[in-house]
Backbone as a printed PyTorch tensor [residue, N CA C, xyz], in Angstrom:
tensor([[[126.9500,  97.6660,  99.5650],
         [127.0390,  96.1120,  99.1060],
         [126.5930,  95.8420,  98.1500]],

        [[127.3910,  95.1100,  97.3020],
         [127.0380,  94.6260,  95.8970],
         [126.2730,  93.7700,  95.7670]],

        [[125.5720,  93.8530,  94.2930],
         [124.3430,  92.5880,  93.9240],
         [125.2460,  91.3440,  94.3740]],

        [[126.0840,  90.7910,  94.2680],
         [126.5750,  89.3380,  94.4270],
         [126.3860,  89.3070,  95.6780]],

        [[126.5530,  90.1330,  96.5160],
         [126.9650,  90.0930,  98.0090],
         [125.3960,  89.5940,  98.6590]],

        [[124.6520,  90.3960,  98.1020],
         [122.8700,  90.1330,  98.6280],
         [122.5450,  88.8380,  97.8340]],

        [[122.9320,  88.5420,  96.7320],
         [122.5690,  87.1430,  95.9710],
         [122.7920,  86.1670,  97.0450]],

        [[124.4500,  86.2460,  97.4630],
         [124.6000,  85.0910,  98.8250],
         [123.4950,  85.1260,  99.7690]],

        [[122.8420,  86.3310, 100.2430],
         [122.1470,  86.3440, 101.5630],
         [120.5850,  86.1470, 101.1650]],

        [[120.0680,  85.6380,  99.8200],
         [118.8060,  85.8960,  99.5400],
         [117.9930,  84.2950,  99.9920]],

        [[118.5410,  83.2780,  99.9640],
         [118.1490,  82.1710, 100.4170],
         [117.5100,  82.0880, 101.6020]],

        [[118.2680,  82.8700, 102.5370],
         [117.8440,  83.0080, 103.9100],
         [117.8460,  84.4790, 104.6400]],

        [[117.6150,  85.3380, 103.5300],
         [117.7370,  86.8520, 104.1340],
         [116.7670,  86.8820, 105.5210]],

        [[115.1840,  86.5440, 105.6020],
         [114.3100,  86.7200, 106.6390],
         [115.3740,  85.8570, 107.8740]],

        [[115.4770,  84.5540, 107.2950],
         [116.4220,  84.1060, 108.8240],
         [117.3800,  85.1100, 109.4290]],

        [[118.5440,  85.4470, 108.5100],
         [119.3550,  86.4930, 109.4030],
         [119.0260,  87.7000, 109.5960]],

        [[117.7790,  88.4140, 108.8960],
         [117.1630,  89.7670, 109.6880],
         [116.6030,  89.2270, 110.8190]],

        [[115.9450,  88.0460, 110.9430],
         [115.3300,  88.0250, 112.4240],
         [116.0840,  87.7780, 113.4460]],

        [[117.4650,  87.4690, 113.3210],
         [118.4110,  87.0870, 114.1470],
         [118.9240,  88.3670, 114.4720]],

        [[119.1930,  89.0700, 113.8180],
         [119.3750,  90.6620, 113.6940],
         [118.8230,  91.2260, 114.7650]],

        [[117.6230,  91.4750, 114.6460],
         [116.5500,  91.9790, 115.0970],
         [115.8550,  91.6650, 116.5590]],

        [[116.4120,  90.5760, 116.9040],
         [116.0010,  89.6210, 117.6970],
         [116.0410,  90.3860, 119.3080]],

        [[117.0700,  91.2540, 119.4650],
         [116.9600,  92.3440, 120.6250],
         [115.4140,  92.9770, 121.1100]],

        [[115.1750,  93.2310, 119.8870],
         [113.6520,  93.9610, 119.8170],
         [112.6290,  93.1870, 120.2520]],

        [[112.9070,  91.6930, 120.6100],
         [111.7100,  90.5910, 120.8690],
         [110.6200,  90.7980, 119.7180]],

        [[111.0400,  91.0420, 118.5120],
         [110.3610,  90.7330, 117.3190],
         [111.0540,  90.6060, 116.3200]],

        [[110.2970,  89.8580, 115.4690],
         [110.8200,  89.3460, 114.0700],
         [111.1770,  90.3840, 112.9590]],

        [[111.4950,  89.9440, 111.6170],
         [111.4260,  91.2140, 110.6470],
         [110.1700,  91.4660, 110.0790]],

        [[109.2490,  90.4400, 110.4330],
         [107.9790,  90.4890, 109.7190],
         [107.0940,  92.0000, 110.4490]],

        [[107.5520,  91.8660, 111.9110],
         [106.9020,  93.0450, 112.3810],
         [107.4270,  94.5820, 111.8660]],

        [[108.4090,  94.8530, 111.5830],
         [108.9960,  95.9340, 111.1150],
         [108.3940,  96.1660, 109.9870]],

        [[108.5680,  95.3100, 108.6630],
         [107.5860,  95.4150, 107.7690],
         [106.1560,  95.5540, 107.5560]],

        [[105.2840,  95.0330, 108.4290],
         [104.2310,  95.1720, 108.6280],
         [104.0300,  96.5940, 109.3200]],

        [[104.7650,  96.8970, 110.2330],
         [104.8460,  98.3260, 110.9590],
         [104.7510,  99.5220, 109.6430]],

        [[105.2580,  99.1900, 108.7680],
         [106.0250, 100.1230, 107.5490],
         [104.5160, 100.1630, 106.6650]],

        [[103.9280,  98.9660, 106.3090],
         [103.0900,  98.8630, 105.5970],
         [101.7360,  99.4260, 105.9860]],

        [[101.8230,  99.1000, 107.2480],
         [100.7530,  99.6070, 107.9030],
         [100.6480, 101.4110, 108.2160]],

        [[101.7040, 101.8310, 108.0640],
         [101.9560, 103.1900, 108.3350],
         [101.9610, 104.0800, 106.8230]],

        [[101.8170, 103.2240, 105.7250],
         [101.9760, 103.9730, 104.4680],
         [100.2640, 103.5240, 103.9240]],

        [[ 99.4720, 102.5660, 104.6100],
         [ 98.3650, 102.3320, 104.3910],
         [ 97.4900, 103.6360, 104.8720]],

        [[ 98.0430, 104.0140, 106.1710],
         [ 97.2860, 104.9540, 106.7420],
         [ 97.1680, 106.1740, 106.1800]],

        [[ 98.6290, 106.2530, 105.5260],
         [ 99.2100, 107.6210, 104.8240],
         [ 98.5120, 107.9810, 103.6550]],

        [[ 97.9310, 106.7310, 102.7670],
         [ 97.1370, 106.6090, 101.6820],
         [ 95.7040, 106.6130, 101.6030]],

        [[ 95.4140, 105.8440, 102.8610],
         [ 94.0490, 105.3990, 103.0510],
         [ 93.8990, 104.2210, 102.2470]],

        [[ 93.1710, 103.2600, 102.8820],
         [ 92.9660, 101.7140, 102.5590],
         [ 92.4400, 101.3570, 101.1380]],

        [[ 91.7270, 102.2600, 100.5290],
         [ 91.4050, 102.1020,  99.7740],
         [ 91.4390, 102.5310,  97.9840]],

        [[ 93.2610, 103.0970,  98.5730],
         [ 94.3700, 103.4960,  97.4560],
         [ 94.3510, 102.1930,  96.2560]],

        [[ 94.2650, 102.9580,  95.1950],
         [ 93.8520, 102.0290,  94.1920],
         [ 95.5360, 102.0120,  92.9780]],

        [[ 96.4390, 102.8390,  93.3020],
         [ 97.3990, 103.3340,  92.3900],
         [ 98.4190, 102.4030,  92.2930]],

        [[ 99.6770, 102.8420,  91.6820],
         [100.7100, 101.9160,  91.0540],
         [101.9160, 102.3000,  92.3350]],

        [[102.5000, 101.2290,  92.9100],
         [103.3700, 101.3190,  94.0160],
         [104.7880, 100.7370,  93.3540]],

        [[105.6750, 101.5550,  93.8060],
         [107.2650, 100.9390,  93.2040],
         [108.0700, 100.8720,  94.9880]],

        [[108.2660,  99.4080,  94.9720],
         [109.1180,  99.1110,  96.5080],
         [110.7960,  99.2960,  95.8580]],

        [[111.2540, 100.0020,  95.9000],
         [112.7570,  99.8130,  95.3800],
         [113.7310,  99.5470,  96.5210]],

        [[114.3020,  98.6160,  96.2010],
         [114.9800,  97.8440,  96.8130],
         [114.0970,  96.9730,  97.8150]],

        [[113.2350,  96.1390,  96.9090],
         [112.2660,  95.1950,  97.1760],
         [112.8280,  93.9610,  98.0610]],

        [[114.1000,  93.6730,  97.7650],
         [114.8830,  92.3570,  98.2990],
         [113.7880,  91.3350,  97.9890]],

        [[113.8860,  90.4630,  98.9910],
         [112.7120,  89.2900,  98.4940],
         [111.2020,  89.2030,  98.7170]],

        [[110.6760,  90.5930,  98.7450],
         [109.6180,  90.6700,  98.7520],
         [108.7720,  90.8800,  99.6340]],

        [[109.4400,  90.9050, 101.5340],
         [108.6730,  90.9800, 102.6550],
         [107.7140,  91.9530, 102.5760]],

        [[108.2760,  93.4450, 102.1850],
         [107.3580,  94.4120, 102.3410],
         [106.4340,  94.6740, 101.3770]],

        [[106.5960,  94.2220, 100.4240],
         [106.0500,  94.1760,  98.9650],
         [104.8260,  93.3960,  99.2100]],

        [[104.7830,  92.2500,  99.8860],
         [103.4790,  91.3720,  99.8670],
         [102.8610,  91.8100, 100.8970]],

        [[103.4790,  92.6280, 102.2040],
         [102.5130,  93.0730, 103.2700],
         [101.7310,  94.3160, 102.4700]],

        [[102.4700,  95.0160, 101.4950],
         [101.7430,  96.1750, 101.2920],
         [100.6470,  95.7470, 100.4410]],

        [[100.8470,  94.7310,  99.4150],
         [ 99.4690,  94.2730,  98.7510],
         [ 98.5430,  93.5110,  99.8960]],

        [[ 98.7920,  93.3280, 101.1870],
         [ 97.9990,  92.6020, 101.9780],
         [ 96.9600,  94.0010, 102.6750]],

        [[ 97.6180,  95.0330, 102.8900],
         [ 96.8160,  96.2570, 103.3260],
         [ 96.2840,  96.9480, 102.3190]],

        [[ 96.8870,  97.1620, 101.3040],
         [ 96.7000,  97.9480, 100.2360],
         [ 96.1440,  97.0520,  98.6740]],

        [[ 95.3340,  96.0860,  99.0970],
         [ 94.7510,  94.7390,  97.9240],
         [ 94.2890,  95.6210,  96.5920]],

        [[ 93.7640,  96.8660,  96.6470],
         [ 93.6900,  97.2020,  94.9130],
         [ 94.8240,  98.1170,  94.6480]],

        [[ 96.4860,  98.1500,  95.2060],
         [ 97.2270,  98.6100,  94.2620],
         [ 97.6260,  97.6160,  93.2920]],

        [[ 98.7090,  98.3750,  92.4760],
         [ 99.1210,  97.4510,  91.9080],
         [100.8210,  97.6970,  92.3930]],

        [[101.5660,  96.5720,  92.8350],
         [102.8180,  96.7140,  93.5930],
         [104.1060,  96.3180,  92.4680]],

        [[105.0840,  96.9950,  92.0230],
         [106.2260,  96.9480,  91.3880],
         [107.1180,  96.8410,  92.6650]],

        [[108.3020,  96.2650,  91.8550],
         [109.3460,  96.2520,  92.9640],
         [111.3240,  95.7960,  91.8370]],

        [[111.7880,  96.5690,  92.7490],
         [113.1720,  96.6150,  91.8750],
         [114.2810,  96.2180,  92.7650]],

        [[115.3810,  95.4680,  92.3600],
         [116.2320,  95.3020,  93.6680],
         [117.6330,  94.7800,  92.8720]],

        [[118.6220,  95.2960,  92.9290],
         [120.1850,  95.1480,  92.4420],
         [120.5410,  93.6940,  92.4310]],

        [[119.6480,  92.7060,  93.2820],
         [120.0570,  91.5500,  93.4530],
         [119.0450,  90.6800,  92.3770]],

        [[120.0070,  89.6040,  91.6180],
         [118.7040,  89.1450,  90.7030],
         [118.1970,  87.8420,  91.5210]],

        [[119.0890,  87.3990,  92.6030],
         [119.1330,  86.0030,  93.2040],
         [117.5660,  86.7530,  94.4170]],

        [[117.6930,  87.7910,  94.8260],
         [116.5180,  87.9420,  95.5560],
         [115.1520,  88.1970,  94.7390]],

        [[115.1330,  88.7160,  93.3910],
         [113.7850,  88.6210,  92.7320],
         [113.5910,  87.1290,  92.4300]],

        [[114.4100,  86.8450,  92.3620],
         [113.7800,  85.2500,  91.8950],
         [113.0720,  84.7810,  93.4410]],

        [[113.2270,  85.1750,  94.2850],
         [112.6950,  84.4700,  95.5320],
         [111.2530,  85.3430,  95.6750]],

        [[110.7070,  86.4580,  94.7040],
         [109.4420,  87.2000,  94.9460],
         [108.5400,  85.8980,  94.7010]],

        [[107.5810,  86.0940,  95.8200],
         [106.5360,  85.1020,  95.7590],
         [105.3380,  85.1140,  94.2660]],

        [[105.0530,  84.0920,  93.3540],
         [104.5460,  84.4660,  92.5330],
         [103.2870,  84.9990,  91.9400]],

        [[102.7030,  85.1370,  93.4510],
         [101.1280,  86.1580,  93.5590],
         [101.6030,  87.4150,  93.2690]],

        [[102.7690,  87.9070,  93.8470],
         [103.0910,  89.0050,  93.3610],
         [104.0610,  89.5670,  92.1290]],

        [[104.6560,  88.4840,  91.7830],
         [105.1240,  88.5340,  90.6470],
         [104.3410,  88.5730,  89.5040]],

        [[103.2960,  88.0740,  89.3330],
         [102.2530,  88.0940,  88.0950],
         [101.5490,  89.5240,  88.3320]],

        [[101.4390,  89.9120,  89.1810],
         [100.5590,  91.2680,  89.3980],
         [101.3200,  92.4770,  89.0200]],

        [[102.9450,  92.6320,  88.8710],
         [103.3630,  93.9300,  88.6770],
         [104.9580,  93.2510,  87.9910]],

        [[105.3300,  94.2450,  88.0810],
         [106.8870,  94.1680,  87.3520],
         [107.9520,  94.0960,  88.6520]],

        [[108.5350,  92.9340,  88.5270],
         [109.6190,  92.7830,  89.7260],
         [110.8860,  92.6630,  88.8510]],

        [[112.0010,  93.2300,  89.0970],
         [112.9570,  93.3390,  88.2000],
         [114.5340,  93.9410,  88.7290]],

        [[115.3480,  93.3390,  88.3090],
         [117.0230,  93.7110,  88.8170],
         [117.0010,  95.0440,  87.9210]],

        [[116.2030,  94.8150,  86.4350],
         [116.5380,  95.7430,  85.0340],
         [115.9890,  97.6420,  85.5570]],

        [[116.9400,  98.3980,  85.6290],
         [115.7160,  99.3960,  85.7770],
         [115.3100,  99.9580,  84.7420]],

        [[115.3000,  99.8680,  83.3350],
         [114.3190,  99.9420,  82.4830],
         [113.6710,  99.1620,  82.2580]],

        [[112.9250,  98.4300,  83.1380],
         [111.6770,  97.6770,  83.1160],
         [110.8060,  98.5490,  83.7720]],

        [[111.1650,  99.3530,  85.0370],
         [110.2640, 100.4430,  85.6930],
         [109.2560, 101.0620,  84.7380]],

        [[108.5910, 101.6260,  85.3230],
         [107.5290, 102.4150,  84.4380],
         [107.6630, 103.6650,  85.2300]],

        [[107.1280, 104.9420,  84.6430],
         [107.2250, 106.1960,  84.9950],
         [106.1040, 106.7750,  85.6020]],

        [[104.9970, 106.3910,  85.9380],
         [103.9370, 106.7070,  86.4740],
         [103.4750, 106.2460,  87.8120]],

        [[104.6840, 105.9690,  88.6090],
         [104.2970, 105.3650,  90.4620],
         [103.7540, 106.5660,  90.8980]],

        [[102.6170, 106.1030,  91.5930],
         [102.1350, 107.3280,  92.7330],
         [102.3460, 107.4270,  93.7430]],

        [[103.2920, 106.0360,  94.0150],
         [103.7410, 105.9220,  95.3690],
         [105.0160, 105.4180,  95.2030]],

        [[106.1620, 105.7220,  95.5210],
         [107.4690, 104.7900,  95.7070],
         [107.9760, 104.3860,  97.3220]],

        [[108.2990, 103.6040,  97.4580],
         [109.0560, 103.3730,  98.7100],
         [110.5960, 103.0230,  98.8130]],

        [[111.3960, 103.2450,  99.3300],
         [112.8000, 102.8580,  99.3230],
         [112.6680, 102.7410, 101.1220]],

        [[112.9250, 101.4710, 101.2770],
         [112.8130, 101.1240, 102.7900],
         [114.4470, 100.3770, 103.4020]],

        [[115.0210, 101.0540, 104.0660],
         [116.6230, 101.1150, 104.7740],
         [117.1920, 100.2520, 103.5810]],

        [[117.2920, 101.0700, 102.4680],
         [118.0870, 100.7330, 101.4180],
         [119.3320, 101.7670, 101.3420]],

        [[119.1240, 103.0060, 101.4540],
         [120.0820, 104.1940, 101.4970],
         [121.5480, 104.0450, 102.3470]],

        [[121.4440, 103.0720, 103.4800],
         [122.6000, 103.0780, 103.9780],
         [123.4280, 102.0250, 103.4770]],

        [[123.1400, 101.3360, 102.3990],
         [123.8570, 100.4890, 101.4970],
         [124.7200, 101.1110, 100.1520]],

        [[124.0160, 102.4120, 100.1260],
         [124.6010, 103.0420,  98.8920],
         [125.4380, 103.9840,  99.2560]],

        [[126.6690, 103.7870,  98.6580],
         [127.3840, 104.6000,  98.9120],
         [127.3000, 106.0690,  98.7470]],

        [[127.9600, 106.9080,  99.3440],
         [127.6520, 108.4130,  99.4120],
         [127.6700, 109.0590,  98.0810]],

        [[128.2590, 108.6200,  97.3050],
         [128.5700, 109.6300,  95.7890],
         [127.8050, 109.0580,  95.0670]],

        [[126.8160, 107.8800,  95.4030],
         [125.5890, 107.5020,  94.5030],
         [124.2890, 107.6440,  95.3020]],

        [[124.0780, 108.2150,  96.3350],
         [123.0450, 108.4580,  96.9140],
         [121.8330, 109.6320,  96.2690]],

        [[122.3740, 110.6040,  95.7250],
         [121.6390, 111.6080,  95.3940],
         [121.1540, 111.1240,  93.9910]],

        [[121.5820, 110.0360,  93.3770],
         [121.4290, 109.7800,  91.9430],
         [120.5060, 108.6520,  91.8820]],

        [[120.4040, 107.9060,  93.2880],
         [119.6460, 106.7650,  93.6570],
         [117.9320, 107.5980,  93.7730]],

        [[118.1880, 108.7790,  94.6200],
         [116.7880, 109.5700,  94.6560],
         [116.2760, 110.0640,  93.3760]],

        [[117.1200, 110.6550,  92.4120],
         [116.7680, 111.2380,  91.3640],
         [116.2410, 110.0310,  90.4750]],

        [[116.7670, 108.8710,  90.5080],
         [116.2640, 107.6660,  89.5620],
         [114.6410, 107.3490,  89.9520]],

        [[114.4680, 107.2430,  91.4110],
         [113.3080, 107.0860,  91.6680],
         [112.1090, 108.1430,  91.2370]],

        [[112.6320, 109.6510,  91.7210],
         [111.7240, 110.8790,  91.6100],
         [111.2370, 110.6810,  89.9690]],

        [[112.3640, 110.4770,  89.0000],
         [111.8680, 110.6240,  87.5670],
         [110.6060, 109.6000,  87.3000]],

        [[110.4450, 108.3580,  88.1670],
         [109.4870, 107.4630,  87.8090],
         [108.6610, 107.4950,  88.4170]],

        [[108.3120, 108.8540,  89.2850],
         [106.8830, 109.4440,  90.1550],
         [105.8590, 109.8970,  88.8170]],

        [[105.2230, 109.9750,  89.2110],
         [103.9030, 110.5070,  88.7890],
         [104.0640, 111.9140,  89.0470]],

        [[103.1770, 112.9200,  88.5120],
         [103.1170, 114.1980,  88.9110],
         [102.3390, 114.3390,  90.3370]],

        [[102.8940, 115.0400,  91.2060],
         [102.2330, 114.6480,  92.7240],
         [102.4560, 113.4010,  93.5060]],

        [[103.3340, 112.1420,  92.6280],
         [103.9020, 111.1580,  93.3950],
         [104.5020, 111.6690,  94.5520]],

        [[104.3850, 110.6080,  95.3750],
         [105.1360, 110.6680,  96.7660],
         [105.8780, 109.6800,  96.7060]],

        [[107.3630, 110.0670,  97.5870],
         [108.1430, 109.1260,  97.7970],
         [108.2120, 109.1750,  99.1820]],

        [[108.7570, 107.6180,  99.9410],
         [108.7600, 107.6090, 101.5830],
         [109.8500, 106.9490, 101.6970]],

        [[110.7630, 107.6190, 102.5700],
         [111.9670, 106.8310, 102.5790],
         [111.9090, 106.6280, 104.0760]],

        [[112.4010, 105.0460, 104.2420],
         [112.5720, 104.8660, 105.6380],
         [113.9440, 104.5790, 105.9650]],

        [[114.4010, 104.5870, 107.0570],
         [115.9400, 104.7930, 107.2180],
         [116.1720, 104.4450, 108.8290]],

        [[117.1310, 103.6820, 109.0020],
         [117.9400, 103.5070, 110.3860],
         [117.9680, 104.7820, 111.0800]],

        [[117.5730, 105.1500, 112.3220],
         [118.0470, 106.0920, 112.9840],
         [119.4900, 105.8010, 113.8140]],

        [[120.2760, 107.0050, 113.3520],
         [121.5690, 106.8110, 114.0740],
         [121.9690, 107.6110, 115.5830]],

        [[120.9050, 107.8980, 115.7420],
         [120.7900, 108.5830, 117.1090],
         [120.3820, 107.5850, 117.8300]],

        [[119.7080, 106.5930, 117.8450],
         [119.2200, 105.1100, 118.7560],
         [120.5600, 104.3240, 118.8250]],

        [[120.3520, 104.1950, 120.1980],
         [121.4070, 103.2230, 120.3600],
         [121.5210, 101.6190, 119.7790]],

        [[120.1130, 101.4360, 120.3310],
         [119.6910,  99.8780, 120.0280],
         [119.7480,  99.5960, 118.2370]],

        [[119.1780, 100.5520, 117.4040],
         [119.7410, 100.4760, 116.1310],
         [121.2400, 100.2870, 115.7400]],

        [[121.7220, 101.2770, 116.6920],
         [123.3160, 100.9780, 115.9010],
         [123.6300,  99.3490, 116.1380]],

        [[123.3780,  98.7350, 117.6280],
         [123.5170,  97.3900, 117.6950],
         [123.0870,  96.5860, 116.7770]],

        [[121.9460,  96.9400, 116.4100],
         [121.3160,  95.8610, 115.0690],
         [121.9110,  96.0630, 113.9770]],

        [[122.6260,  97.1680, 113.7240],
         [123.3320,  97.4090, 112.4240],
         [124.5530,  96.7840, 112.5340]],

        [[125.1000,  97.2580, 113.7680],
         [126.5150,  96.5340, 113.8460],
         [126.4920,  94.6930, 113.9910]],

        [[125.6280,  94.3340, 114.2240],
         [125.6590,  92.6500, 114.3790],
         [125.0350,  92.2390, 113.0660]],

        [[124.1070,  92.9890, 112.0630],
         [123.5800,  92.3200, 110.9370],
         [124.7420,  91.8920, 109.9980]],

        [[124.7440,  90.8040, 109.2800],
         [125.6300,  90.2230, 108.4230],
         [125.8830,  91.0710, 107.2300]],

        [[124.4520,  91.4480, 106.8000],
         [124.5340,  92.1420, 105.4090],
         [124.4550,  93.7870, 105.8080]],

        [[124.8290,  94.0860, 106.8240],
         [124.9550,  95.5760, 107.1870],
         [126.3340,  95.8150, 107.0220]],

        [[127.3340,  95.0550, 106.5890],
         [128.8190,  95.2200, 106.7960],
         [129.3640,  96.3240, 106.3760]],

        [[128.8670,  97.2490, 105.3520],
         [129.2330,  98.3890, 104.6520],
         [128.3480,  99.3040, 105.0760]],

        [[127.4710,  99.3710, 105.9700],
         [126.4920, 100.3560, 106.1030],
         [127.0750, 101.5310, 106.6750]],

        [[126.5110, 102.7270, 105.8530],
         [127.0600, 103.8290, 106.6770],
         [125.7490, 104.8920, 106.4220]],

        [[125.3800, 105.0500, 108.1710],
         [123.7990, 105.0870, 108.4390],
         [123.9360, 106.9730, 107.9560]],

        [[122.7160, 107.3110, 107.3470],
         [122.2370, 108.8940, 107.3570],
         [121.4690, 109.4530, 108.2530]],

        [[121.6710, 110.8600, 108.5620],
         [120.5730, 111.5050, 109.4740],
         [119.6340, 111.8650, 108.1500]],

        [[118.2750, 112.2270, 109.1870],
         [117.0100, 112.7760, 108.2840],
         [117.6230, 113.9180, 107.4270]],

        [[118.4530, 114.8630, 107.8420],
         [119.1060, 116.0380, 107.4170],
         [119.6570, 115.6140, 106.0090]],

        [[120.3540, 114.5630, 105.9000],
         [121.3720, 114.4040, 105.0570],
         [120.2550, 113.9230, 103.7440]],

        [[119.2150, 112.8290, 104.5840],
         [117.8750, 112.1730, 103.3600],
         [117.1070, 113.6020, 102.9110]],

        [[117.1880, 114.6330, 103.5580],
         [116.1720, 115.6050, 103.2500],
         [117.0320, 116.5230, 102.0760]],

        [[117.9030, 116.4730, 102.0680],
         [119.1270, 117.3880, 100.9140],
         [118.6550, 116.6140,  99.7650]],

        [[118.5630, 115.2390, 100.0600],
         [118.6290, 114.7770,  98.4800],
         [117.2950, 114.7100,  97.8970]],

        [[116.5910, 114.5640,  98.6940],
         [114.5280, 114.9900,  98.2670],
         [114.9390, 116.3920,  97.8360]],

        [[115.3190, 117.3790,  98.4120],
         [115.6170, 118.9570,  97.9800],
         [115.7660, 119.1270,  96.4840]],

        [[117.4010, 118.3150,  96.6020],
         [118.1160, 118.5750,  95.2850],
         [117.0820, 118.0060,  94.1150]],

        [[116.3250, 116.6420,  94.3980],
         [115.5600, 116.4090,  93.4790],
         [114.3840, 116.9010,  93.2530]],

        [[113.9710, 118.0340,  93.5750],
         [112.9930, 118.7790,  93.6250],
         [111.7700, 118.2100,  94.2160]],

        [[112.0360, 117.2740,  95.0580],
         [110.5360, 116.4430,  95.7910],
         [110.0520, 117.5630,  97.3880]],

        [[109.2030, 118.1550,  97.4230],
         [108.6860, 118.7160,  98.6690],
         [108.5130, 118.0540,  99.4510]],

        [[109.1690, 118.2190, 100.8200],
         [109.1730, 117.4730, 101.8970],
         [108.0930, 117.8910, 102.6790]],

        [[106.8220, 116.7330, 102.7750],
         [105.5860, 116.9100, 103.5170],
         [105.7790, 116.4720, 104.8730]],

        [[106.7460, 115.4390, 105.3630],
         [106.2340, 114.8830, 106.2870],
         [107.6160, 114.3830, 106.6670]],

        [[107.9530, 114.6510, 108.2100],
         [108.9520, 113.4780, 108.7620],
         [108.4600, 113.0750, 110.1990]],

        [[108.5110, 111.3900, 110.2310],
         [108.0370, 111.0640, 111.6330],
         [109.2940, 110.2060, 111.8280]],

        [[109.3760, 110.3520, 113.1850],
         [110.3970, 108.9910, 113.9530],
         [109.4370, 108.2160, 114.1600]],

        [[109.6570, 106.7470, 114.0150],
         [109.2220, 105.7180, 114.4060],
         [109.5700, 104.2640, 114.8840]],

        [[109.0010, 103.2620, 114.9980],
         [109.3690, 102.4560, 116.2530],
         [110.6000, 102.5320, 117.2710]],

        [[109.6090, 103.0560, 118.4400],
         [109.9250, 103.4680, 119.5990],
         [110.3620, 102.0920, 120.7610]],

        [[109.2670, 101.4690, 120.6510],
         [109.2620, 100.7830, 122.1980],
         [109.6830,  99.2710, 121.5470]],

        [[110.5050,  98.2570, 122.3190],
         [110.7470,  96.7920, 122.1580],
         [109.5200,  95.9340, 122.2240]],

        [[109.4070,  94.9750, 122.0450],
         [108.1310,  94.1360, 122.7330],
         [107.6340,  94.0220, 124.0900]],

        [[108.9360,  93.9800, 124.9530],
         [108.6540,  94.0940, 126.5300],
         [108.0780,  95.3750, 126.7060]],

        [[107.8370,  96.4160, 126.3550],
         [107.3020,  97.7630, 126.2300],
         [106.2520,  97.6880, 125.1430]],

        [[105.5140,  96.6230, 124.7870],
         [104.9600,  96.9240, 124.0120],
         [103.4170,  97.5530, 124.0580]],

        [[103.1820,  97.9860, 125.6020],
         [102.3110,  98.3050, 126.1690],
         [101.8150,  99.5970, 125.6960]],

        [[103.0400, 100.1500, 125.3910],
         [103.4120, 102.0380, 125.1210],
         [103.5460, 102.0160, 123.7330]],

        [[103.0920, 101.3680, 122.7580],
         [103.0910, 101.5760, 121.2900],
         [102.1830, 102.4790, 120.5550]],

        [[101.0910, 102.3230, 121.5950],
         [ 99.6090, 102.9790, 121.0260],
         [100.1910, 104.3220, 121.0670]],

        [[101.2390, 104.8790, 121.8330],
         [101.6010, 106.1090, 122.0850],
         [102.4290, 106.6870, 120.5950]],

        [[102.9270, 105.8080, 119.8810],
         [104.1950, 106.0800, 119.0880],
         [103.8270, 107.2940, 118.1800]],

        [[102.5790, 107.3030, 117.7280],
         [101.8400, 108.5250, 116.7250],
         [102.4250, 109.9780, 117.2060]],

        [[102.0640, 109.7520, 118.6040],
         [102.3890, 110.9210, 119.5850],
         [103.6410, 111.6190, 119.5880]],

        [[104.8140, 110.5750, 119.3340],
         [106.4870, 110.4370, 119.9100],
         [106.7110, 111.1000, 118.3150]],

        [[105.9360, 110.7410, 117.0710],
         [107.3220, 111.0050, 115.8110],
         [107.7790, 112.1580, 115.7390]],

        [[107.8250, 113.1900, 116.7480],
         [108.7500, 114.4240, 116.4150],
         [110.0450, 114.1140, 117.2330]],

        [[109.9500, 113.1160, 118.0060],
         [110.9590, 112.8850, 118.8920],
         [112.0400, 111.8730, 118.4510]],

        [[113.6780, 112.5080, 118.1330],
         [114.4130, 111.9100, 117.5980],
         [115.1780, 110.6560, 118.1530]],

        [[114.1850, 109.6560, 118.6050],
         [114.8580, 108.8350, 119.8190],
         [114.1670, 107.3160, 119.0360]],

        [[113.2500, 107.1300, 118.0340],
         [112.7660, 105.9860, 117.5540],
         [113.7880, 105.3080, 116.6400]],

        [[113.6570, 104.1990, 116.5190],
         [114.4880, 103.2660, 115.7940],
         [115.0120, 103.3980, 114.2550]],

        [[113.8260, 103.6880, 113.7540],
         [113.9680, 104.4420, 112.5860],
         [113.3790, 106.0560, 112.1890]],

        [[113.5050, 106.0290, 111.0090],
         [112.7310, 107.4580, 110.6690],
         [112.0300, 107.3600, 108.9470]],

        [[110.7910, 108.0440, 108.7580],
         [110.2090, 108.1850, 107.8180],
         [110.4650, 109.5550, 106.9950]],

        [[111.0520, 109.7730, 105.9450],
         [110.5870, 110.9660, 105.1620],
         [109.6350, 110.8500, 104.2400]],

        [[108.9080, 111.5970, 104.0630],
         [107.7100, 111.7630, 102.6150],
         [108.2150, 113.0500, 101.9130]],

        [[108.3870, 112.5780, 100.7320],
         [108.2080, 113.9340,  99.5670],
         [107.3220, 114.0380,  98.9320]],

        [[107.1170, 114.7440,  98.0720],
         [106.1120, 114.8460,  96.6070],
         [106.6140, 115.7960,  95.7290]],

        [[106.3790, 114.9670,  94.5010],
         [106.9940, 115.4850,  93.2210],
         [105.9190, 116.4860,  92.6530]],

        [[106.5340, 117.7930,  92.5520],
         [105.9270, 118.8430,  91.9160],
         [106.3730, 119.2510,  90.6180]],

        [[105.8170, 120.3070,  89.5890],
         [106.2890, 120.7260,  88.6700],
         [106.0540, 119.5200,  87.4430]],

        [[106.8710, 119.6040,  86.5010],
         [106.4270, 118.9070,  85.1250],
         [107.4530, 117.3210,  85.5350]]])
């Protein structure tokens, strides 16, 4: 999807996303908070490093990262200038939020690319990961969240989401190949988001199911080594 199309959706992005995920019984904020909480557990609540939210959209995940990791500095990049203009002022004053790649820094301790890669044409996916890898500090980590194409509920959500009309889902193996070519050592792969709200009583079991390729999404974590 082009930046122009995302500009078109930026003013009511959250509303459209809430409609798309309604079958789960949750809104878009639940999924963003799930990811922010996952990342906070990974790095520790006292993390004070610099974070890049690559494909930040209107800043939903960025805002929740700041909530869970208040000592961190959150930066964001998105192709959509319209989305960047929707970023909350309290976020934009504490970090760089831009649609201009040249404004990003080269010392991020953590970068996140959340549900972005399925919008990126296959021929451009490797370059996207390389763009992020170059901006990581030594031993910096990249966390990729993506839809799990093996999950039928995920397939339904993507099919009915108005801004996923260009989506080509990718399996963890494909994402892992991009990491390896970018010399990012894969530290972890987790399947996440298993239970809809009607089965929320079982959500405490999800960390034990991270090996099971039935989650609605997956997380892939790579670490930068070398120079």
